[in-house]
VMD Tcl script that draws the C-alpha trace (Angstrom):
set ca {
  {1.52 -6.37 -22.64}
  {0.84 -8.74 -19.88}
  {-1.33 -9.50 -16.92}
  {0.28 -9.72 -13.37}
  {-1.20 -11.71 -10.52}
  {-0.19 -11.83 -6.84}
  {-1.74 -14.31 -4.60}
  {-1.23 -14.48 -0.89}
  {2.10 -12.54 -1.10}
  {3.90 -11.79 2.18}
  {7.35 -10.38 2.98}
  {9.37 -9.93 6.13}
  {12.72 -8.38 6.95}
  {13.68 -10.32 9.95}
  {10.94 -10.09 12.55}
  {9.48 -6.97 10.77}
  {6.43 -7.73 8.55}
  {6.26 -5.42 5.48}
  {3.77 -7.07 3.29}
  {0.97 -9.32 4.61}
  {-1.12 -11.66 2.49}
  {-1.50 -9.46 -0.64}
  {-3.59 -10.85 -3.63}
  {-4.11 -8.62 -6.70}
  {-4.88 -9.12 -10.33}
  {-3.54 -6.48 -12.85}
  {-5.08 -6.77 -16.28}
  {-3.04 -6.52 -19.50}
  {-2.79 -2.83 -20.50}
  {-3.95 -1.57 -17.10}
  {-2.19 1.27 -15.25}
  {-2.43 0.56 -11.60}
  {-1.11 2.85 -8.93}
  {0.25 1.67 -5.54}
  {-0.66 4.64 -3.25}
  {0.12 4.82 0.51}
  {2.08 6.61 3.09}
  {5.80 6.04 3.79}
  {6.40 2.57 5.27}
  {3.08 1.14 3.89}
  {4.99 -1.46 1.76}
  {4.24 -0.12 -1.77}
  {7.84 0.13 -2.98}
  {8.62 -3.24 -1.52}
  {5.74 -4.85 -3.27}
  {6.89 -3.29 -6.55}
  {10.44 -4.52 -5.93}
  {8.98 -7.99 -5.32}
  {7.35 -7.97 -8.69}
  {10.60 -6.80 -10.38}
  {12.61 -9.51 -8.60}
  {14.75 -7.15 -6.61}
  {13.19 -8.54 -3.35}
  {12.28 -12.06 -2.64}
  {8.78 -13.27 -1.95}
  {8.59 -15.07 1.35}
  {5.10 -16.47 0.80}
  {2.59 -16.53 -2.00}
  {2.90 -16.65 -5.83}
  {3.55 -14.28 -8.56}
  {2.43 -14.80 -12.12}
  {3.57 -12.54 -15.08}
  {1.83 -13.16 -18.41}
  {0.70 -16.58 -17.30}
  {4.17 -17.70 -16.08}
  {4.98 -18.38 -12.40}
  {7.69 -15.83 -11.74}
  {8.38 -15.69 -7.94}
  {11.59 -17.60 -8.34}
  {12.64 -16.24 -11.68}
  {15.73 -13.95 -11.77}
  {14.91 -10.34 -12.49}
  {16.22 -10.45 -16.04}
  {13.99 -13.39 -16.95}
  {10.74 -11.62 -15.83}
  {10.76 -9.24 -18.80}
  {9.63 -6.26 -16.90}
  {11.42 -2.82 -16.92}
  {11.85 -0.65 -13.73}
  {12.06 3.16 -13.78}
  {13.72 4.36 -10.62}
  {13.32 7.57 -8.59}
  {16.93 8.55 -9.04}
  {17.02 7.92 -12.92}
  {20.27 5.75 -12.56}
  {21.92 7.07 -15.80}
  {25.52 6.53 -16.54}
  {27.08 9.99 -16.45}
  {29.98 9.12 -18.95}
  {27.49 7.85 -21.65}
  {25.37 9.77 -24.09}
  {21.58 9.50 -24.03}
  {21.69 7.00 -26.89}
  {24.34 4.93 -25.08}
  {22.40 4.87 -21.87}
  {19.35 3.63 -23.78}
  {21.36 1.03 -25.64}
  {23.39 -0.29 -22.80}
  {20.94 -3.00 -21.58}
  {20.24 -4.23 -25.09}
  {23.86 -4.47 -25.95}
  {24.37 -6.66 -22.83}
  {21.83 -9.26 -24.08}
  {23.54 -8.98 -27.64}
  {20.51 -7.54 -29.44}
  {21.69 -6.68 -33.04}
  {22.93 -3.12 -33.60}
  {20.40 -2.26 -36.20}
  {17.57 -3.36 -33.99}
  {18.96 -1.26 -31.10}
  {19.12 1.72 -33.36}
  {15.49 1.25 -34.51}
  {14.22 0.87 -30.92}
  {16.18 3.97 -29.80}
  {14.78 5.99 -32.66}
  {11.29 4.86 -31.86}
  {11.45 5.62 -28.18}
  {13.08 8.99 -28.77}
  {10.26 9.79 -31.18}
  {7.63 8.77 -28.56}
  {9.18 10.82 -25.83}
  {10.23 13.72 -28.09}
  {13.91 13.45 -27.11}
  {15.48 13.03 -30.71}
  {17.51 16.22 -30.26}
  {18.99 15.01 -26.93}
  {20.54 11.59 -28.08}
  {24.12 12.77 -28.18}
  {24.07 14.76 -24.94}
  {25.28 13.40 -21.55}
  {23.00 13.36 -18.40}
  {24.94 16.40 -16.97}
  {23.63 18.47 -19.92}
  {20.01 17.56 -19.29}
  {17.25 18.98 -17.09}
  {15.57 16.78 -14.46}
  {12.62 16.30 -16.55}
  {14.74 15.23 -19.58}
  {16.73 12.80 -17.48}
  {13.44 11.27 -16.50}
  {12.37 10.89 -20.05}
  {15.67 9.23 -20.90}
  {15.11 6.73 -17.96}
  {11.67 5.99 -19.39}
  {13.14 5.55 -22.84}
  {15.74 3.07 -21.63}
  {12.74 0.98 -20.32}
  {10.85 1.38 -23.52}
  {13.67 -0.02 -25.74}
  {13.50 -3.20 -23.83}
  {9.91 -3.80 -25.13}
  {8.99 -5.25 -21.72}
  {5.83 -7.04 -20.78}
  {5.18 -4.52 -18.05}
  {6.66 -1.20 -16.84}
  {7.26 -0.53 -13.09}
  {7.67 3.06 -11.88}
  {9.12 3.81 -8.40}
  {8.14 7.36 -7.57}
  {9.76 8.65 -10.81}
  {8.55 12.23 -10.40}
  {9.52 12.94 -6.86}
  {12.74 14.61 -7.76}
  {11.14 17.12 -9.99}
  {9.88 20.66 -8.96}
  {6.21 21.17 -8.78}
  {5.56 22.68 -12.25}
  {7.70 20.05 -13.97}
  {6.14 17.35 -11.97}
  {2.59 18.42 -13.18}
  {3.74 18.55 -16.77}
  {5.49 15.16 -16.69}
  {2.52 13.62 -14.93}
  {0.30 14.47 -18.01}
  {3.04 13.18 -20.37}
  {3.05 9.79 -18.55}
  {-0.73 9.57 -18.88}
  {-0.43 10.25 -22.65}
  {2.47 7.83 -22.84}
  {0.30 5.02 -21.37}
  {-2.50 5.89 -23.83}
  {-0.02 5.52 -26.73}
  {1.79 2.39 -25.61}
  {-1.22 0.68 -24.04}
  {1.31 -1.32 -21.93}
  {0.76 -2.75 -18.47}
  {2.15 -0.29 -15.88}
  {2.50 -0.31 -12.18}
  {3.28 2.98 -10.61}
  {4.30 3.68 -7.02}
  {3.55 7.09 -5.37}
  {2.61 8.70 -2.11}
  {1.20 11.65 -4.12}
  {-2.64 11.23 -4.42}
  {-2.81 13.80 -7.35}
  {-0.55 11.53 -9.36}
  {-2.68 8.51 -8.48}
  {-5.97 10.24 -9.31}
  {-4.55 11.46 -12.59}
  {-2.88 8.44 -13.89}
  {-4.55 5.32 -12.59}
  {-7.15 3.07 -14.04}
  {-7.21 1.44 -10.62}
  {-5.75 2.63 -7.35}
  {-4.40 0.14 -4.82}
  {-4.19 1.82 -1.39}
  {-1.76 0.30 1.02}
  {-1.62 0.79 4.76}
  {-0.04 -1.20 7.60}
  {1.44 -3.89 5.12}
  {-1.90 -4.67 3.49}
  {-4.27 -3.55 0.91}
  {-6.91 -1.11 2.40}
  {-8.85 -0.63 -0.68}
  {-8.72 -1.15 -4.45}
  {-10.84 0.67 -6.89}
  {-11.08 3.39 -9.65}
  {-10.00 6.92 -8.60}
  {-13.78 7.88 -8.51}
  {-14.68 4.94 -6.28}
  {-11.81 5.43 -3.90}
  {-12.54 9.14 -3.52}
  {-16.38 8.96 -3.34}
  {-16.79 5.61 -1.38}
  {-13.73 5.19 0.83}
  {-13.61 1.77 2.43}
  {-12.26 3.01 5.79}
  {-11.59 6.05 7.76}
  {-7.91 5.91 6.71}
  {-8.81 5.97 3.07}
  {-11.22 8.75 3.64}
  {-8.61 10.95 5.21}
  {-5.61 9.96 3.02}
  {-7.35 10.45 -0.33}
  {-8.44 14.05 -1.07}
  {-6.78 17.51 -0.60}
  {-7.71 19.05 1.74}
  {-8.64 15.92 3.62}
  {-12.14 14.93 4.51}
  {-13.59 16.38 7.60}
  {-14.12 13.66 10.32}
  {-16.40 14.83 13.07}
  {-17.44 12.91 16.21}
  {-21.21 12.48 16.27}
  {-24.14 10.89 18.09}
  {-26.54 9.31 15.80}
  {-30.11 8.96 16.79}
  {-33.58 8.49 15.29}
  {-35.33 5.49 13.58}
  {-36.35 4.34 10.05}
  {-35.10 6.74 7.43}
  {-35.08 9.75 9.73}
  {-31.61 9.42 11.31}
  {-29.78 12.53 12.54}
  {-26.19 13.09 13.55}
  {-25.59 15.48 16.48}
  {-22.21 17.22 16.35}
  {-20.31 17.98 19.49}
  {-21.41 21.65 19.18}
  {-25.13 20.55 19.21}
  {-25.86 21.10 15.58}
  {-28.02 18.40 13.93}
  {-27.23 16.99 10.49}
  {-29.86 14.77 8.68}
  {-28.75 11.35 7.44}
  {-31.34 10.29 4.80}
  {-30.99 6.57 3.99}
  {-28.37 5.78 6.71}
  {-28.61 2.20 8.07}
  {-30.01 1.92 11.66}
  {-28.64 -0.38 14.41}
  {-25.02 0.47 13.64}
  {-22.48 1.92 16.12}
  {-21.78 5.05 14.13}
  {-19.17 7.08 15.80}
  {-18.02 9.64 13.13}
  {-19.42 11.76 10.26}
  {-17.33 12.33 7.23}
  {-17.79 15.30 4.80}
  {-15.43 16.60 2.17}
  {-14.82 20.38 2.07}
  {-16.69 20.72 -1.28}
  {-19.75 19.18 0.44}
  {-19.61 21.69 3.35}
  {-20.23 25.05 1.87}
  {-20.49 28.55 3.11}
  {-24.06 29.98 2.85}
  {-25.33 33.52 3.27}
  {-28.27 32.68 5.44}
  {-30.47 29.90 6.86}
  {-30.71 27.60 9.82}
  {-27.32 26.09 9.30}
  {-24.27 25.30 11.49}
  {-22.52 28.36 12.86}
  {-18.76 28.67 12.80}
  {-15.96 31.35 12.87}
  {-13.54 31.61 10.01}
  {-9.99 31.28 11.17}
  {-7.98 31.11 7.90}
  {-9.30 31.95 4.39}
  {-7.30 30.35 1.49}
  {-8.10 31.85 -1.91}
  {-7.37 29.50 -4.81}
  {-8.95 31.41 -7.67}
  {-11.72 29.01 -8.76}
  {-12.68 28.32 -5.14}
  {-11.99 29.53 -1.67}
  {-11.13 27.28 1.21}
  {-12.47 28.38 4.57}
  {-10.93 26.87 7.65}
  {-13.33 27.46 10.45}
  {-14.01 26.62 14.04}
  {-17.36 25.44 15.43}
  {-18.91 26.74 18.55}
  {-17.24 24.13 20.71}
  {-13.77 24.66 19.01}
  {-13.95 21.70 16.51}
  {-11.89 22.61 13.40}
  {-13.50 22.03 9.91}
  {-12.53 22.86 6.30}
  {-15.37 24.26 4.08}
  {-15.60 25.72 0.65}
  {-16.89 28.91 -0.74}
  {-17.09 30.49 -4.30}
  {-13.91 31.81 -5.85}
  {-14.80 35.46 -5.15}
  {-15.60 34.95 -1.56}
  {-15.82 37.94 0.72}
  {-15.19 35.91 3.89}
  {-12.32 37.01 6.09}
  {-10.62 35.57 9.06}
  {-12.68 36.29 12.13}
  {-15.99 36.42 10.30}
  {-19.04 34.41 11.58}
  {-20.12 32.10 8.86}
  {-22.88 29.55 8.33}
  {-22.09 26.11 6.96}
  {-24.37 23.79 5.01}
  {-23.87 20.05 4.80}
  {-24.65 18.32 1.59}
  {-26.67 15.38 2.89}
  {-26.35 13.54 -0.47}
  {-22.50 13.34 0.07}
  {-22.05 12.25 3.65}
  {-20.11 9.41 5.04}
  {-20.46 7.53 8.36}
  {-17.75 5.47 10.09}
  {-18.38 2.96 12.88}
  {-16.14 1.75 15.75}
  {-15.61 -1.57 13.93}
  {-14.30 0.16 10.71}
  {-17.63 -0.10 8.83}
  {-18.46 2.79 6.44}
  {-21.57 4.12 4.93}
  {-21.78 6.46 1.98}
  {-24.85 8.55 0.97}
  {-24.18 7.85 -2.67}
}
mol new
graphics top color blue
foreach p $ca { graphics top sphere $p radius 0.5 }
foreach p [lrange $ca 0 end-1] q [lrange $ca 1 end] { graphics top cylinder $p $q radius 0.2 }
display resetview
């Protein structure tokens, strides 16, 4: 278990900048998720830590040792790849042993490590099978087991669940969270799937345009997004972002939507160039009556425990709201929408953000 520190790290491929001045401290035993869209640099950053890509500028420290110039094998980290990378002609046990034999670990030690890893991952019955005889989830466990037997200082996961179907991905996600709790090892996990990030992470690092956009716990990132990008990227369905005109004074600011509706903004800072109002679907709810914002339901998505109502305001602005699970709303119905003023967000032209809580 080791801490990992990046300071002023940058990376270019020719004239193309892929990582820009990234600094990050990962604590021993922490599970950090790199989250971002395709092309944001998250996998490149992981490969730089592993030693599979060079660092053009900045420093990397692993367990207190400067490591940016060390060969991958000397960094004592284990990478779990998206495509499993198992040898098809070897059994599960032979795949797990291969790396240890290359560095001449004693056979009895190899056997002990394989047995322990198989016990942790519950794959004892699979040790004599070949990869072609395994399901996708079983192959992924073997790939993780091959990393565990190395007893690394840190585990690096590069979108390890992306090849699994939805149901298996959900189960394996929970298994990975339980594995981290058992091993208490330092782990870095790359994904573009926000559900994986919210489920697994002690801390999420959101990457966008080659740099870190925000770092924080899953709750912080969801409830207090640092930018408009984070607000729309984290959360499913995405946060509603509505153009507004903010007016008033003191603690009595109001946001006027483009359809003319007014939304109170208790506690919002004055003298800021607020341009957009953010509200998550669960904070924009369908109500039976009252002096609320009027809209027309266009699509109704029934999810059991809740109902999502995709609606259009009077001026055509599209929003996503939430209703109870047994909602009677149908497409085409007139609905009234209530804003939870304790859960609103404002975004300014300069990128500043304000959160009601």
